[in-house]
N, C-alpha and C positions, 0 to 999 in steps of 0.2 A: 565760309567767307574768308577773304584775305589770303587765299593760297597764292604763294609767289611762284611764278614760272621763271626759271633762270634763263639768262641769255644763252644764245647758241655759240657764242665765241668763247672758247674754253680759257683763253688767257686774258680775258677782260675782267672777269670777277664782278661785273656790274649786274645788279638785280633788275630784272625786267618785271614791272608791275602791271597788273591789269587795270584798266580804266574802271573806276568804281565811284562815280560822283554821287550816286544815290546813297551808298553806304557812308561815304565821307560826310554827306550832309546830315544824315541821321545821327552819327556820332558827334558831329560838331554841335548840333542842336542839344544833344544830351549834355555835352560839356558846358555849353553856355547856360542852359537852364539850371544845371546843378553845380555851378561854379563854386558855391560856398561849401559844397561837399568834397571838393578836391583838397586834400590835406597834405599832399606831398608830391614830389617829383623825383623821378629816377632816370638815369641813362641806362639803357639795356644794350649790351653788346652780344650779338651772336658770334661766337668765336669762329675762326677759320677752320676748315676741314681739309682732308687730303684731296677732295675733289677740286680740280683747278678752278671751277667757277665760284668756289667758296673761299678762295685763299685769302681774300681781303677782309672777311668778316662783314658784318652789317650792324647798323646802330639804329636805335629807336629811342623815343622819349615816352616815358610812362607817367600818366596822371593817376595818382593813387587816391582813391575815394574813401569815404568813411564807413562803408557798409561791411567791412571785414571780409569781403569776398574778392580775392585777388583775381579771379578769372574774368571778371567783368570790368576791370580797370581798362581805361582807354589808352591805346598806344598810337604813336604817329611815327612814320618813317618815310624815307624818300628813295626813289629809284628812277630808272628810265622807262619810258613808255614807247614801245615799238608799235606804231600805228599801221605798219604795213605787214604783209604776209611774207616779206623777204627775211632771210636770215639776218641776224644782228651784224651790222658792219663794224669791224674793228676800228677803222679810222673815225667813223662818226661817233662812236661811243667815247673816244678819247678827245676829239677836238670839238664836238658839238654837232647836233643834227637830229637828236632825239629830244623831245620835251621831257622835262622832269615830271614824274608822277608822285603825288602825295597819297599815301595810303594810311587811313585811320581805321583801326579795328580794335577789337577787344584782346586782352592779354591771352586769353585762352586759345585764340586762333594762332597767335604768335608761338605759344608754347607747343601746340600741336604740330605746327609746321617745322619748327627748328629742332626741338628736343625729341619729339616722338618720331617724326618722319625722317629727319636728317641726322639725328644723333649728335647734334652740336650742343656745345655748352652755352649757357647764358650767364653773363656776369652783370651785376647790378651795382650802380654807383649812385648814392643819394646826392641830390642837389639841394643845398641849403636854400630855403625859400620862405617868403612871407605870403600871407593871403593876397596882398596887393600885387606881388610879383606873379603869383599863380593866375590871378585874374587878367593881368596884362598879357601873360603867355597865351591864355585861352583866346583873348581878343585878337592877338597877333596871328595865331594859327587859323582863326576863323577868317581873317582878312586874306591870308595866303590861300586858303582853300577856295575862296569865292572870287578870286581875281585871276582870270585867265591870263596866262603868260607871265605871271608874277615871278615864277621860279626859273624861267629861262630854259636853256638847253642843258641837258645832262652832259657833264664833262668829267671823265674819270679822275683826272688829276686836279681839277679846280672847282667843280660844282657837283660834288658827289654827295652821298648820304651823310657823310661826316661833316663836310664843310657847310652843307645846307642846315644841318641841325644846329651847328654853332652860330650860324647867321640868324636863325630863328631865336635862339636864346639872347643874342646881342640885341636884336630889334625889340625884344620884350623887356630889355633893361638889365640883363646880366652882364658881368664883365666879359671882356673879349680881348685876346691878344692879336691885334690886327696883322702884325707882321709874321705871325707863326702860322704856318700852313700845316693842316692835318690831312695827310694823303690817305691814310688807312684808317678805317673805322675802329680797328682794334687799338688805336692809339688815343682815341677820344677820352678814355678814362684818365690817362696820364695828363692830358691837356686840361681836363676839368679840375684835377687836383692842383695843377700849377696855378690855376686861376684863383684858388683858395675858396671855391664855392662848394666844396665837398668836405664832409667831416674827416 
């Protein structure tokens, strides 16, 4: 599950995600049913690589549960969804034209794809959170996953995996610097630390 197919435009760096509503629903239900077992949050950044399509990195949110098994922790990330059989359009990926895809999967799938298959690094940044905040975040991501069109069109410089993740955190009640734009996923860690919500 959760294998990411990269976009065909080499200088876009946008992640093209498969449509997986059934998997999303299954993991959302697990998050909601086991909300009290979520004991922590992390931002995970897949570093850039020499491959042009990976130069911007990618960012995810990790829900850490209490079972001491890192592999089944649930992660959430955003990319674009190309619903046609045509090659990815440079202009549409930048200005809008592809819907945003939300992908929710277990950490083991993320590790397999990025570390084992692609040889990329993963960096992890803890988000300081309370049980109330974690429950709010689960409620928010559930609403996002079940509301068609909620996420709008993917835009490389305005509505990408990094900016969407920060919007998710803001809507759930975390601080947010409204005038600061995070263009590259690899800068999210710095942004989180500037907000003072990371140790």
